[in-house]
N, C-alpha and C positions, 0 to 999 in steps of 0.2 A: 730511794732510787727513782730517777726521773723517767716517766713513761715515754716521753717523747724521745729521749736519748736511746732507750731500749729498742724502740720501733725504728730508729734511724730516720725519723722524719719529724717535721714540725707540726704543731696542732693545726695550722692552716692547710698543710698538704694532706694531712689525715682527713680533714673535713672535705677537701676536694675529692679524695678517693671515695668517701662515702657518698658525696654528691654524684659522682660518676656511676656508682652502683645504683643509686636511686633513679638516675636518668635512664640507665640501661634497663632497669626493671620496669619502669613506667612508660618506656618508649612505645608509641602506638604506630604500627606500620601504616603508611599512607601512600596514596597514589598521587603523582604530580598533577597539578591543575590542568596542564596541557593534555594529559591522557584522559582526565575526567571530562574535559571539554569535547575531546574526540569521541569519547564513549556516548555522550549525550547527542552529538551530531549524528552519529551512525544510527542510534536508536530512533531518532526523529525520522531519518531516511527510511528505516525499516518500517516504521508505522505508516508513513505516507505511501510507500510502495505496496504494502499489504492492503491498504485501503483502495488504492488504484486497481490492484489485481481483482479485488472484490467487485469494484464498480464495472470493470470490463467483463468480468464473468457474468454479471447481471445483464450487461448490454448484449453480450453474445447470446444469452438465453432469449432476450427480447427480440433480437433480430431473427433468431431461429423460429420463434413463435410467429413473427411477422411473415416469414417465408411460408410457413404452413398455411396461414389464412389467405395469403396472396395467391398461393397455388390453388386453394379452394375456389377463389374467384375465377381464376383462369380456366378452371375445369368444370364450371357449373353445367349441369345437365340441361339439355333443351326442354326437358319435361319437368324441371324444378318448379315447385309451387311458389307462389308469391311470398309466402311466409318464409320459405327456405332461402329465397333470394335476399329478402330483407335481413334475415338473421346473418347470412354470410357477409353482407355489406356492413352490418353493425359490428360484427366481430373484427373485420378488417379495420374499420375506423378506430375502434378502441385499442387494438393491438398496435396499430401504426403510431398513434399518439403516445402509447406507453413506451414504445421504442425511442421516440424522440426525447421523451423525458429521461429515459435511462442514459441516452447519449449526452444530454445536458449535464446530468449528474457526474458522468465520467469526465466531462470537459472542465468542470468547475472545481473539482476536488483537488486537494494538495497532492503533490507528486511531481513526476517529470513533465516538463513542458511538451515534449514530443508526444507523450501519451494523450495529454489534453488536446493537442492539436489534431490528433487522430480522431478523437471523439467528435470534435467540431466538424471535421471533414465528412464524417458519416452523416451528420445532420444535413450538411450542404448537398451531398451527393443524393441522398434520399429525396430531398426537396426538389432538386434539379430533375430527377427522374420523372416527376409529375408535372413540372412546369415548363420544361424546355422542349418536350416532344409535342408537336401539333396534334397528333392523334390522341395522346393522353390528355391534353388540354381540352379537346372537344368532348372526350368521355367524361371528364370532371364536370364540365359545364352542364352536360346532359343530366348528370346525377345530382346536381345541386351541391357539389363539393368544391372546396377551394383550399389552397395552402396559405397559411398565415406567414408573416415574416419570420416567426421563430421556428417554422418547419412543421408545426402541427396542422391537422386538418380541421376544418369546420364544415358543416353540411346543413342544407335546408331540407328538413324531413318532409315538408309538404311537397316540395318540388320533386323529390325522389319518389314519393308515393304516387304522384300524378304521372310521372314518366313510366313507372312500373305498370300502372293501370292502362295507359294509352299505348305503350310500346314495350311490352315485356322482353321481346327478343332483342330490341335495341339496348335495353338496360343490361341484359346479360352480356351483350357484346362489349358494352362500355366497361362493365366490371371486369371482363376478361382482359381488356386492354390495360387497365390499371393494375390488375393482378400480375400480369406478365412483366410489367415495368418494375414493380417492387420486388418480385421474385428474382429478377435478373440482378438487381442491386444487392439483394440479400446474399445471393449465391457468390457474388464477387467479394463482399465484405467478409463472409465466413470462410473463404478459401484460406489455406495455410499461408499464402502470400498476400492475402487481403489485408485491409486496414486493421480489422479486429485481431486476426491471427497474428499479424506482425507485432502489434502492440502487446498482446499477451505473451508472445515469445520474448520480447525485449524486457518486459516487466518481470517475467519469471527469471531470466538471466540476471537481472539487476538484484532481485531478491536473493539469489544464490550467492552473488558476489558480496553483498552486504553481510550475509550470514557468515561468510568466510572471514571477512574483515573483523566482524564483531568477535568471532571465536579467537582470532589471532591477538586482538587487543586484550581480551580477557586473559589469555595465556601470558601475555607480557606483564599485565598487572599482577597476576598471581606470582610470576617469577620475581618481580620487584619486591613484593610483600615478603616472599620467602627469604630473599637476600637481606632485607631490612631486619627481619626477625632473627636470622642467623647472626647478623652483626651485633644486634642488641644483646643476644645471649652471650656472645663472645666477650663483649665489654663487661657484662655482668660477672662472668666467670673470672675474668682478669682482676677486676676490682675486689671480688670476694676472696680470691687467692692472696692478694696483697694484704688484705685485712687479716686473714687467717695466719699468714706468716708473721705479721707484726704481733698478733695476739700470742702466738706460740713463743716468740722471743721474749715478750713481757712475762709470760708465765714461767719460763726457764730462769729468767733473771730474778724474778720474785722468789722462786724456790731456792735459788743459790745464794740469796742475800743473808 
């Protein structure tokens, strides 16, 4: 008795059936390249936005610290000792430059262009506060301070010490003028509608949007994989059923021969 006749199929079609079973069993669910590309793009945006949020968080802290030391200059006591005045001026100098550095870092990192521009604007506005006002310029000159092109401060320690020795009240007044200018800028930048506040709000919203997009994409990928797995299982079951039916027919024919 011919096995092929009993199964009602040719050796080649039987081989094809086995091949289908093998393919169904070994099928690996995969995600289309277009979705993988979208996934990588969104993850890249998430990483950049997270980094920018961190940079602006550091910048906000630096501006807040700058506001504190600026306020200290503006409220120096008339009885403050020379050492206290020098210390207050030194704290202001260091924190001011740290703030400019934080703004530079926020402006040069990867992420949205608008956030980078906001950080650059902060550097410009802080610099302008000390260079565009005649009273502030006179105070800077008296103290031996000047603003460089990149927005950082430099100072002549000897000139400051000489001014403090010869005219302590004048030095206090000059420091108060500078402190008030920087305090005013810091207050503006830290307001909810200020440059820092607006940038942080925008970046937070972007982070939330990207997280939602990433979640939706992952759900779509999972759905596609599940559909592929179900289809592969169905093909395997169909092929297995066909082979089992043929085998049963063969066994019946063999027994009856």
